[in-house]
C-alpha positions in Angstrom: -44.8 20.3 15.8 -45.0 23.7 14.1 -45.1 27.3 15.0 -47.0 30.0 13.1 -46.0 33.6 13.1 -47.1 37.0 11.8 -43.8 38.6 10.8 -43.8 42.4 10.4 -41.0 44.6 9.1 -41.7 48.3 9.3 -38.5 50.4 8.7 -37.2 53.5 7.1 -34.1 53.2 4.9 -31.8 56.1 4.1 -32.7 58.1 1.0 -29.3 57.2 -0.5 -29.9 53.4 -0.2 -28.1 51.9 -3.3 -30.3 51.1 -6.3 -29.1 47.4 -6.2 -30.4 47.0 -2.6 -33.8 48.6 -3.5 -34.1 46.3 -6.6 -33.4 43.2 -4.4 -35.9 44.4 -1.8 -38.5 45.0 -4.5 -38.0 41.4 -5.7 -38.2 39.9 -2.2 -41.4 42.0 -1.5 -43.0 40.7 -4.7 -43.1 44.1 -6.2 -40.9 43.3 -9.2 -40.8 40.2 -11.4 -37.2 40.9 -12.2 -34.8 38.9 -10.0 -31.5 40.6 -9.4 -28.6 38.7 -10.9 -26.6 39.0 -7.6 -28.8 38.6 -4.6 -27.5 39.1 -1.1 -30.2 36.9 0.2 -30.3 34.2 -2.4 -33.5 32.1 -2.1 -35.7 30.3 -4.7 -38.6 32.6 -4.1 -39.2 36.1 -2.7 -39.1 35.9 1.1 -41.4 38.9 2.0 -44.0 38.8 -0.8 -47.6 38.6 0.4 -49.3 35.3 0.0 -52.9 35.0 -1.2 -55.1 33.9 0.3 -53.7 34.6 3.7 -54.2 33.2 7.1 -53.8 36.7 8.6 -56.8 38.9 9.3 -56.7 41.7 6.8 -54.3 39.9 4.6 -50.6 40.2 3.9 -49.0 43.4 2.6 -45.7 44.6 1.2 -44.7 48.1 0.2 -41.6 50.1 -0.6 -42.1 53.8 -1.2 -40.0 56.9 -1.1 -41.6 59.0 1.7 -41.3 62.6 2.9 -40.0 62.6 6.5 -39.5 66.2 7.6 -38.3 69.7 6.6 -35.3 71.4 8.1 -33.2 74.5 7.2 -31.4 72.3 4.7 -34.6 71.4 2.9 -36.9 68.4 2.7 -35.7 65.0 3.8 -36.9 61.7 2.4 -36.5 58.0 3.2 -37.5 54.7 1.8 -40.4 53.3 3.8 -40.5 49.5 3.8 -43.4 47.7 5.3 -44.0 44.0 5.0 -46.6 41.9 6.9 -46.4 38.2 6.1 -47.2 34.7 7.5 -44.4 32.4 8.2 -44.2 29.0 10.0 -41.5 26.7 11.3 -41.6 23.0 11.6 -39.5 21.8 14.5 -37.7 18.5 14.1 -36.6 17.0 10.8 -38.7 17.6 7.7 -39.8 14.8 5.5 -37.0 15.7 3.0 -34.3 15.6 5.8 -34.1 19.4 6.1 -32.6 21.4 8.9 -33.9 20.8 12.4 -35.8 24.1 12.4 -37.0 24.9 8.9 -38.7 28.3 8.3 -41.3 28.4 5.5 -43.0 31.4 4.0 -46.7 31.5 3.4 -46.3 31.2 -0.4 -44.9 27.7 -0.1 -48.0 26.1 1.3 -48.4 23.7 -1.7 -44.7 22.7 -1.5 -45.1 22.1 2.3 -48.2 20.0 1.8 -46.4 17.9 -0.7 -43.1 17.4 1.2 -44.5 17.0 4.7 -47.8 15.2 4.1 -49.6 17.9 6.2 -52.4 20.0 4.9 -51.8 23.7 5.5 -55.1 24.8 3.8 -57.7 26.8 5.5 -60.4 25.2 7.5 
């Protein structure tokens, strides 16, 4: 049995977010080929990068931009706007490789999932 989910993160991060955090986010969003040497969330592949082709109508997206927020007496205020819309699924029960009981998989791992589970996750 499996569950399919559209996962959306849409948040503002403080303008003074550390450069190391932004670099890691860029890698996980698929916006940078450079993998940070010290990842807080250490995974073999970016977790929030858009998969192509996508099962989602309109496709998957990922952005990280410094955005104007508002002006006050102290001047202009900015924040980092992060938006990611990706396709994830979970397989309940043990995976063919003996993985955890509830394994989450990102849309980019369709080929690996097909190979390890014997199931075809391609479009119909």
